[in-house]
LOZANU-730321 format. One line per 10 residues: number of its first residue (from 0); their letters; for each residue y, z, x of N, C-alpha, C. Coordinates in nm, 3 decimals, padded with zeros to 5 digits, always signed. Each point is the difference from the previous one (the first is absolute). Last residue first. Layout:
BEGIN
NUM> A> Y,Z,X,Y,Z,X,Y,Z,X ~ ...
//
This chain:
BEGIN
192> XXXXXXXXXX> -01.241,+00.424,+00.397,-00.139,+00.039,-00.031,-00.095,-00.056,+00.102 ~ +00.547,+00.161,+00.002,-00.093,-00.111,+00.011,-00.141,+00.050,-00.016 ~ +00.429,+00.218,-00.235,-00.081,+00.020,+00.121,-00.102,-00.112,+00.004 ~ +00.496,+00.135,-00.275,-00.113,-00.089,+00.027,-00.069,+00.040,+00.129 ~ +00.272,+00.349,-00.317,+00.019,-00.093,+00.109,-00.127,-00.080,+00.023 ~ +00.251,+00.283,-00.408,-00.134,-00.037,+00.047,+00.018,-00.108,+00.105 ~ +00.385,+00.195,-00.158,-00.090,+00.096,-00.064,-00.142,-00.020,+00.050 ~ +00.532,-00.114,+00.170,-00.140,-00.044,+00.006,-00.087,+00.113,-00.057 ~ +00.523,-00.133,-00.114,-00.085,+00.106,+00.054,-00.143,-00.051,-00.001 ~ +00.531,-00.235,-00.024,-00.144,+00.002,-00.022,-00.066,+00.121,+00.066
182> XXXXXXXXXX> +00.516,-00.096,-00.225,-00.074,+00.029,+00.123,-00.150,+00.006,-00.029 ~ +00.357,-00.060,-00.334,+00.012,-00.108,+00.096,-00.074,+00.021,+00.130 ~ -00.014,+00.322,-00.362,+00.142,-00.029,+00.028,+00.018,-00.102,+00.111 ~ -00.476,+00.083,-00.040,+00.087,+00.106,-00.048,+00.142,-00.032,+00.044 ~ -00.542,-00.219,-00.035,+00.142,-00.024,+00.026,+00.083,+00.110,-00.066 ~ -00.525,-00.052,+00.195,+00.079,+00.058,-00.108,+00.147,-00.020,+00.037 ~ -00.515,-00.230,+00.140,+00.135,+00.039,+00.036,+00.073,+00.050,-00.124 ~ -00.524,-00.133,+00.222,+00.076,+00.040,-00.118,+00.134,+00.055,+00.045 ~ -00.457,-00.326,+00.187,+00.109,+00.094,+00.024,+00.077,+00.021,-00.129 ~ -00.402,-00.240,-00.010,-00.011,+00.043,+00.140,+00.109,+00.099,+00.035
172> XXXXXXXXXX> -00.209,-00.071,-00.510,+00.103,-00.043,+00.097,-00.031,+00.052,+00.140 ~ -00.248,+00.112,-00.407,-00.040,-00.128,+00.060,+00.095,-00.043,+00.112 ~ +00.092,+00.395,-00.247,-00.131,+00.019,+00.065,-00.044,-00.128,+00.071 ~ +00.392,-00.017,-00.259,+00.022,+00.079,+00.121,-00.132,+00.023,+00.075 ~ -00.006,-00.207,-00.426,+00.045,-00.094,+00.104,+00.024,+00.075,+00.131 ~ -00.126,+00.265,-00.364,-00.106,-00.097,+00.025,+00.041,-00.096,+00.112 ~ +00.317,+00.313,-00.163,-00.104,+00.065,+00.081,-00.110,-00.099,+00.040 ~ +00.336,-00.150,-00.295,+00.053,+00.021,+00.135,-00.104,+00.064,+00.091 ~ -00.111,-00.044,-00.452,+00.004,-00.132,+00.065,+00.052,+00.013,+00.143 ~ +00.007,+00.386,-00.270,-00.137,-00.034,+00.041,-00.005,-00.136,+00.068
162> XXXXXXXXXX> +00.416,+00.141,-00.170,-00.044,+00.092,+00.104,-00.140,-00.034,+00.050 ~ +00.170,-00.240,-00.365,+00.069,-00.037,+00.125,-00.043,+00.091,+00.114 ~ -00.156,+00.099,-00.433,-00.066,-00.119,+00.054,+00.065,-00.045,+00.131 ~ +00.198,+00.363,-00.228,-00.133,+00.036,+00.046,-00.072,-00.119,+00.063 ~ +00.426,-00.073,-00.198,+00.011,+00.088,+00.117,-00.138,+00.032,+00.058 ~ +00.013,-00.244,-00.407,+00.046,-00.078,+00.115,+00.006,+00.085,+00.127 ~ -00.097,+00.218,-00.403,-00.114,-00.085,+00.039,+00.039,-00.081,+00.123 ~ +00.340,+00.252,-00.190,-00.097,+00.087,+00.068,-00.123,-00.079,+00.044 ~ +00.332,-00.226,-00.249,+00.055,+00.042,+00.129,-00.099,+00.086,+00.078 ~ -00.109,-00.124,-00.443,-00.007,-00.115,+00.090,+00.051,+00.037,+00.139
152> XXXXXXXXXX> +00.040,+00.328,-00.341,-00.139,-00.021,+00.042,-00.014,-00.118,+00.097 ~ +00.466,+00.262,-00.002,-00.075,-00.084,-00.093,-00.145,-00.014,+00.048 ~ +00.353,+00.238,+00.240,-00.005,+00.059,-00.134,-00.073,-00.086,-00.103 ~ -00.047,+00.089,+00.569,+00.051,-00.090,-00.103,-00.019,+00.059,-00.140 ~ +00.073,+00.294,+00.444,-00.112,-00.049,-00.079,+00.056,-00.089,-00.111 ~ +00.271,+00.048,+00.461,-00.018,+00.066,-00.129,-00.123,-00.060,-00.070 ~ -00.014,-00.096,+00.510,+00.114,+00.030,-00.087,-00.040,+00.075,-00.125 ~ -00.281,-00.194,+00.361,+00.081,+00.108,+00.056,+00.112,+00.045,-00.092 ~ -00.344,-00.376,-00.036,-00.044,+00.132,-00.043,+00.084,+00.116,+00.050 ~ +00.017,-00.498,+00.092,+00.060,+00.038,-00.128,-00.032,+00.143,-00.043
142> XXXXXXXXXX> +00.039,-00.367,+00.426,-00.059,+00.132,-00.019,+00.066,+00.057,-00.125 ~ -00.064,-00.537,+00.129,+00.086,+00.115,-00.028,-00.081,+00.127,-00.012 ~ -00.084,-00.474,+00.304,-00.028,+00.068,-00.126,+00.094,+00.118,-00.017 ~ -00.156,-00.471,+00.324,+00.108,+00.092,-00.034,-00.034,+00.061,-00.136 ~ -00.293,-00.254,+00.419,+00.014,+00.027,-00.143,+00.109,+00.105,-00.019 ~ -00.180,-00.382,+00.384,+00.079,+00.122,-00.018,+00.024,+00.016,-00.150 ~ -00.353,-00.289,+00.349,+00.053,+00.018,-00.135,+00.070,+00.136,-00.008 ~ -00.157,-00.392,+00.400,+00.022,+00.141,-00.036,+00.059,+00.004,-00.140 ~ -00.322,-00.417,+00.146,+00.133,+00.056,+00.017,+00.000,+00.150,-00.028 ~ -00.381,-00.317,-00.052,+00.040,+00.007,+00.141,+00.135,+00.066,+00.025
132> XXXXXXXXXX> -00.377,+00.120,-00.401,+00.099,-00.103,+00.030,+00.052,+00.017,+00.143 ~ -00.313,+00.306,-00.220,-00.063,-00.124,+00.045,+00.099,-00.109,+00.041 ~ +00.127,+00.433,-00.184,-00.073,+00.025,+00.126,-00.058,-00.129,+00.058 ~ +00.212,-00.012,-00.425,+00.099,+00.026,+00.105,-00.068,+00.020,+00.135 ~ -00.272,-00.042,-00.383,+00.058,-00.129,+00.038,+00.101,+00.020,+00.113 ~ -00.184,+00.389,-00.180,-00.106,-00.078,+00.066,+00.055,-00.134,+00.048 ~ +00.281,+00.275,-00.260,-00.017,+00.056,+00.134,-00.107,-00.075,+00.079 ~ +00.068,-00.127,-00.454,+00.118,-00.029,+00.082,-00.019,+00.050,+00.143 ~ -00.329,+00.112,-00.316,-00.005,-00.143,+00.032,+00.116,-00.040,+00.090 ~ -00.002,+00.437,-00.164,-00.111,-00.018,+00.096,-00.009,-00.146,+00.043
122> XXXXXXXXXX> +00.307,+00.099,-00.339,+00.047,+00.048,+00.131,-00.109,-00.010,+00.105 ~ -00.111,-00.113,-00.443,+00.096,-00.097,+00.052,+00.052,+00.043,+00.138 ~ -00.282,+00.300,-00.230,-00.076,-00.119,+00.043,+00.093,-00.106,+00.060 ~ +00.198,+00.386,-00.189,-00.072,+00.033,+00.124,-00.080,-00.119,+00.053 ~ +00.216,-00.050,-00.415,+00.098,+00.010,+00.108,-00.068,+00.033,+00.132 ~ -00.268,-00.004,-00.387,+00.049,-00.136,+00.029,+00.098,+00.004,+00.119 ~ -00.155,+00.411,-00.169,-00.107,-00.071,+00.071,+00.044,-00.141,+00.040 ~ +00.296,+00.253,-00.269,-00.010,+00.058,+00.135,-00.106,-00.073,+00.083 ~ +00.035,-00.115,-00.452,+00.118,-00.046,+00.073,-00.005,+00.049,+00.144 ~ -00.334,+00.156,-00.282,-00.018,-00.144,+00.022,+00.118,-00.058,+00.078
112> XXXXXXXXXX> +00.019,+00.450,-00.140,-00.091,-00.016,+00.113,-00.025,-00.149,+00.030 ~ +00.264,+00.102,-00.376,+00.068,+00.047,+00.121,-00.088,-00.023,+00.122 ~ -00.191,-00.079,-00.417,+00.094,-00.106,+00.034,+00.077,+00.035,+00.128 ~ -00.289,+00.327,-00.175,-00.077,-00.115,+00.046,+00.091,-00.114,+00.044 ~ +00.194,+00.385,-00.196,-00.050,+00.029,+00.135,-00.078,-00.118,+00.056 ~ +00.374,-00.117,-00.357,-00.123,+00.081,+00.002,-00.041,+00.024,+00.144 ~ +00.507,-00.092,-00.195,-00.106,-00.052,+00.084,-00.121,+00.093,-00.002 ~ +00.454,-00.048,-00.252,-00.119,+00.080,-00.031,-00.123,-00.052,+00.072 ~ +00.344,-00.367,+00.026,+00.030,+00.136,-00.045,-00.130,+00.071,-00.036 ~ -00.034,-00.382,+00.361,+00.030,+00.007,-00.143,+00.026,+00.146,-00.034
102> XXXXXXXXXX> -00.070,-00.370,+00.462,+00.032,+00.128,-00.062,+00.022,-00.014,-00.149 ~ -00.082,-00.356,+00.339,-00.118,+00.061,-00.060,+00.027,+00.126,-00.081 ~ +00.324,-00.272,+00.252,-00.085,-00.104,-00.058,-00.117,+00.061,-00.078 ~ +00.298,+00.275,+00.252,+00.063,-00.047,-00.123,-00.081,-00.110,-00.069 ~ -00.151,+00.170,+00.422,-00.006,+00.102,-00.105,+00.059,-00.051,-00.131 ~ +00.022,-00.276,+00.389,-00.139,+00.021,-00.042,-00.008,+00.094,-00.119 ~ +00.421,-00.066,+00.199,-00.044,-00.122,-00.066,-00.142,+00.015,-00.055 ~ +00.168,+00.351,+00.263,+00.070,-00.007,-00.128,-00.044,-00.122,-00.080 ~ -00.151,+00.033,+00.439,-00.070,+00.096,-00.086,+00.064,+00.003,-00.139 ~ +00.214,-00.256,+00.327,-00.128,-00.062,-00.035,-00.077,+00.090,-00.096
92> XXXXXXXXXX> +00.380,+00.180,+00.183,+00.037,-00.100,-00.101,-00.124,-00.075,-00.044 ~ -00.058,+00.307,+00.343,+00.026,+00.069,-00.126,+00.050,-00.095,-00.110 ~ -00.084,-00.162,+00.445,-00.123,+00.039,-00.067,+00.026,+00.068,-00.133 ~ +00.355,-00.358,+00.197,-00.056,+00.127,+00.039,-00.121,+00.033,-00.086 ~ +00.096,-00.317,+00.329,+00.107,+00.088,-00.049,+00.017,-00.023,-00.149 ~ -00.294,-00.130,+00.478,-00.023,+00.009,-00.144,+00.099,+00.102,-00.054 ~ -00.030,-00.318,+00.464,+00.054,+00.120,-00.063,-00.029,-00.011,-00.150 ~ -00.206,-00.228,+00.486,+00.023,-00.010,-00.144,+00.054,+00.134,-00.047 ~ -00.052,-00.288,+00.502,+00.016,+00.123,-00.078,+00.025,-00.034,-00.146 ~ -00.108,-00.346,+00.311,-00.033,+00.114,+00.085,+00.002,+00.130,-00.081
82> XXXXXXXXXX> -00.090,-00.554,-00.119,+00.078,+00.121,-00.030,-00.050,+00.116,+00.087 ~ -00.197,-00.447,-00.025,+00.090,+00.030,+00.111,+00.086,+00.122,-00.024 ~ -00.176,-00.266,-00.425,-00.069,+00.020,+00.129,+00.104,+00.018,+00.109 ~ +00.118,+00.145,-00.508,-00.007,-00.117,+00.088,-00.071,+00.031,+00.132 ~ -00.111,+00.252,-00.465,+00.093,+00.015,+00.111,-00.015,-00.120,+00.094 ~ -00.270,+00.107,-00.400,+00.102,-00.107,-00.007,+00.103,+00.010,+00.113 ~ -00.352,+00.324,-00.071,-00.068,-00.128,+00.025,+00.099,-00.117,+00.002 ~ +00.146,+00.435,-00.116,-00.029,-00.006,+00.144,-00.069,-00.131,+00.037 ~ +00.080,+00.088,-00.456,+00.126,-00.026,+00.070,-00.023,-00.012,+00.150 ~ -00.358,+00.131,-00.277,+00.025,-00.144,-00.008,+00.130,-00.036,+00.072
72> XXXXXXXXXX> -00.100,+00.454,-00.037,-00.097,-00.064,+00.089,+00.021,-00.151,+00.001 ~ +00.259,+00.261,-00.300,+00.043,+00.013,+00.140,-00.097,-00.067,+00.097 ~ +00.132,-00.049,-00.527,-00.119,-00.016,+00.084,+00.038,+00.000,+00.148 ~ +00.338,+00.060,-00.365,-00.125,+00.062,-00.045,-00.115,-00.001,+00.102 ~ +00.466,-00.193,+00.036,+00.019,+00.126,-00.072,-00.130,+00.074,-00.029 ~ +00.229,-00.374,+00.365,-00.125,+00.034,-00.069,+00.014,+00.137,-00.065 ~ +00.248,-00.406,+00.343,+00.027,+00.084,-00.116,-00.130,+00.023,-00.075 ~ +00.156,-00.127,+00.522,-00.105,-00.022,-00.099,+00.030,+00.096,-00.114 ~ +00.291,-00.219,+00.447,-00.016,+00.095,-00.111,-00.115,-00.045,-00.088 ~ +00.205,-00.062,+00.552,-00.060,-00.054,-00.122,-00.006,+00.110,-00.107
62> XXXXXXXXXX> +00.364,-00.051,+00.421,-00.120,+00.068,-00.049,-00.049,-00.069,-00.127 ~ +00.410,-00.114,+00.236,-00.120,-00.075,+00.036,-00.130,+00.070,-00.041 ~ +00.448,+00.187,-00.060,-00.019,-00.115,-00.089,-00.129,-00.076,+00.030 ~ +00.078,+00.539,+00.089,+00.027,-00.131,+00.061,-00.038,-00.115,-00.093 ~ +00.144,+00.468,-00.225,-00.106,-00.047,+00.090,+00.031,-00.139,+00.053 ~ +00.295,+00.228,-00.309,-00.019,+00.086,+00.116,-00.103,-00.056,+00.099 ~ +00.096,-00.201,-00.431,+00.115,-00.016,+00.091,-00.022,+00.075,+00.131 ~ -00.316,+00.048,-00.351,-00.006,-00.134,+00.059,+00.110,-00.021,+00.102 ~ -00.001,+00.405,-00.247,-00.114,-00.007,+00.092,-00.006,-00.135,+00.070 ~ +00.321,+00.051,-00.335,+00.035,+00.084,+00.116,-00.112,-00.004,+00.103
52> XXXXXXXXXX> -00.077,-00.214,-00.414,+00.099,-00.074,+00.080,+00.039,+00.077,+00.126 ~ -00.281,+00.213,-00.314,-00.072,-00.106,+00.070,+00.096,-00.079,+00.089 ~ +00.190,+00.325,-00.279,-00.083,+00.064,+00.103,-00.074,-00.105,+00.084 ~ +00.247,-00.151,-00.375,+00.088,+00.044,+00.107,-00.080,+00.064,+00.114 ~ -00.234,-00.121,-00.386,+00.050,-00.122,+00.064,+00.090,+00.036,+00.118 ~ -00.149,+00.342,-00.281,-00.104,-00.043,+00.092,+00.041,-00.127,+00.074 ~ +00.299,+00.155,-00.326,-00.012,+00.102,+00.105,-00.106,-00.042,+00.103 ~ +00.062,-00.264,-00.392,+00.104,-00.019,+00.101,-00.009,+00.101,+00.114 ~ -00.456,-00.123,-00.255,+00.134,+00.037,-00.046,+00.099,-00.016,+00.115 ~ -00.468,-00.103,+00.041,+00.007,+00.000,-00.146,+00.139,+00.035,-00.053
42> XXXXXXXXXX> -00.327,-00.143,+00.445,+00.143,+00.009,-00.028,+00.019,-00.016,-00.151 ~ -00.421,+00.199,+00.301,+00.036,-00.105,-00.094,+00.147,+00.019,-00.033 ~ -00.278,+00.170,+00.456,+00.087,+00.024,-00.116,+00.017,-00.126,-00.084 ~ -00.239,+00.057,+00.433,-00.079,+00.037,-00.118,+00.084,+00.014,-00.127 ~ -00.012,-00.269,+00.511,+00.088,+00.066,-00.095,-00.076,+00.025,-00.130 ~ -00.092,-00.104,+00.542,-00.068,-00.005,-00.128,+00.081,+00.085,-00.096 ~ +00.120,-00.260,+00.482,+00.032,+00.109,-00.092,-00.078,-00.023,-00.128 ~ -00.050,-00.161,+00.546,-00.006,-00.036,-00.141,+00.022,+00.124,-00.083 ~ +00.088,-00.206,+00.544,-00.029,+00.109,-00.093,+00.001,-00.055,-00.141 ~ -00.040,-00.189,+00.561,+00.031,-00.015,-00.141,-00.041,+00.122,-00.083
32> XXXXXXXXXX> +00.115,+00.082,+00.518,-00.083,-00.093,-00.076,+00.037,-00.003,-00.146 ~ +00.092,+00.451,+00.264,+00.021,-00.139,+00.036,-00.089,-00.089,-00.086 ~ +00.065,+00.496,+00.005,-00.129,-00.062,+00.033,+00.017,-00.145,+00.046 ~ +00.371,+00.261,-00.160,-00.041,+00.042,+00.134,-00.132,-00.064,+00.043 ~ +00.160,-00.071,-00.443,+00.086,-00.068,+00.098,-00.043,+00.033,+00.142 ~ -00.219,+00.226,-00.346,-00.036,-00.143,-00.001,+00.083,-00.078,+00.100 ~ +00.102,+00.454,-00.063,-00.130,-00.013,+00.065,-00.044,-00.146,+00.006 ~ +00.390,+00.097,-00.239,+00.022,+00.017,+00.144,-00.131,-00.014,+00.076 ~ -00.018,-00.006,-00.469,+00.062,-00.122,+00.050,+00.025,+00.009,+00.150 ~ -00.163,+00.383,-00.220,-00.101,-00.105,-00.001,+00.055,-00.130,+00.059
22> XXXXXXXXXX> +00.304,+00.354,-00.061,-00.095,+00.029,+00.108,-00.107,-00.109,+00.008 ~ +00.296,-00.025,-00.359,+00.071,-00.031,+00.125,-00.090,+00.026,+00.121 ~ -00.158,+00.125,-00.423,-00.001,-00.145,+00.016,+00.070,-00.042,+00.129 ~ +00.001,+00.467,-00.104,-00.136,-00.053,+00.013,-00.001,-00.150,+00.029 ~ +00.367,+00.349,-00.078,-00.006,-00.091,+00.113,-00.137,-00.062,+00.022 ~ +00.174,+00.296,-00.364,-00.028,+00.077,+00.121,-00.005,-00.087,+00.125 ~ +00.066,-00.067,-00.512,+00.109,-00.023,+00.097,-00.017,+00.081,+00.128 ~ -00.325,+00.175,-00.347,+00.091,-00.111,-00.029,+00.113,-00.003,+00.103 ~ -00.430,+00.239,+00.185,+00.073,+00.003,-00.127,+00.086,-00.124,-00.019 ~ -00.453,-00.022,+00.295,+00.121,+00.081,+00.002,+00.066,-00.007,-00.137
12> XXXXXXXXXX> -00.404,-00.264,+00.353,+00.035,+00.064,-00.126,+00.127,+00.081,+00.018 ~ -00.347,-00.399,+00.240,+00.129,+00.068,+00.012,+00.035,+00.056,-00.138 ~ -00.458,-00.205,+00.290,+00.058,+00.045,-00.127,+00.128,+00.075,+00.031 ~ -00.350,-00.388,+00.251,+00.102,+00.104,+00.013,+00.050,+00.036,-00.140 ~ -00.412,-00.280,+00.293,+00.047,+00.033,-00.134,+00.088,+00.123,+00.010 ~ -00.156,-00.172,+00.406,+00.000,-00.122,-00.081,+00.051,+00.022,-00.142 ~ +00.163,+00.308,+00.431,-00.127,-00.050,-00.049,+00.019,-00.120,-00.091 ~ +00.323,+00.338,+00.254,-00.003,-00.051,-00.137,-00.139,-00.037,-00.050 ~ +00.184,+00.156,+00.446,-00.014,+00.110,-00.095,-00.025,-00.048,-00.142 ~ +00.094,-00.289,+00.381,-00.136,+00.053,+00.008,-00.024,+00.114,-00.099
2> XXX> +00.436,-00.202,+00.066,-00.089,-00.081,-00.080,-00.142,+00.056,-00.003 ~ +00.448,+00.297,+00.065,-00.098,-00.071,+00.081,-00.100,-00.071,-00.090 ~ +00.532,+00.128,-00.084,-00.134,+00.039,-00.038,-00.099,-00.086,+00.078
//
């Protein structure tokens, strides 16, 4: 993949096990220089512990890690100086953290909109900080709207918010990639401004 096709803010989306994180890691390796992994997952059970261990094992030992479950903009501020590429993995887990911290059964329309407004404001702040930092930021996210309609209200709220969050970051991104069975498809190619 040609580096010129990427730009400063890159969004990689796709389904589960589509190769999103592997693509992000390859792009970081190809860029050379130090890389930092912004990990958004909280390790709350054995399954997540195993997933995190697999991710850590796969990436180079000399990469830095910033663990941040809630404040992505602040995470970018904590990236070590000299970093060339930052991988944020993943936006949908971050969204899950945001939603679960605020969700309640029988969510009123006002409360729903307050959560949505908070998430949009946080993503605007993140995209602004990413544009101002000296490194490339690669955001990994899941495309959750291609499957079965969730059977719970929380599942449907999550699906809808994830779709809008992905669209918001895609608009701000210089390039957008869709991972399909381990292969990247360029959806939005970077053009110099």
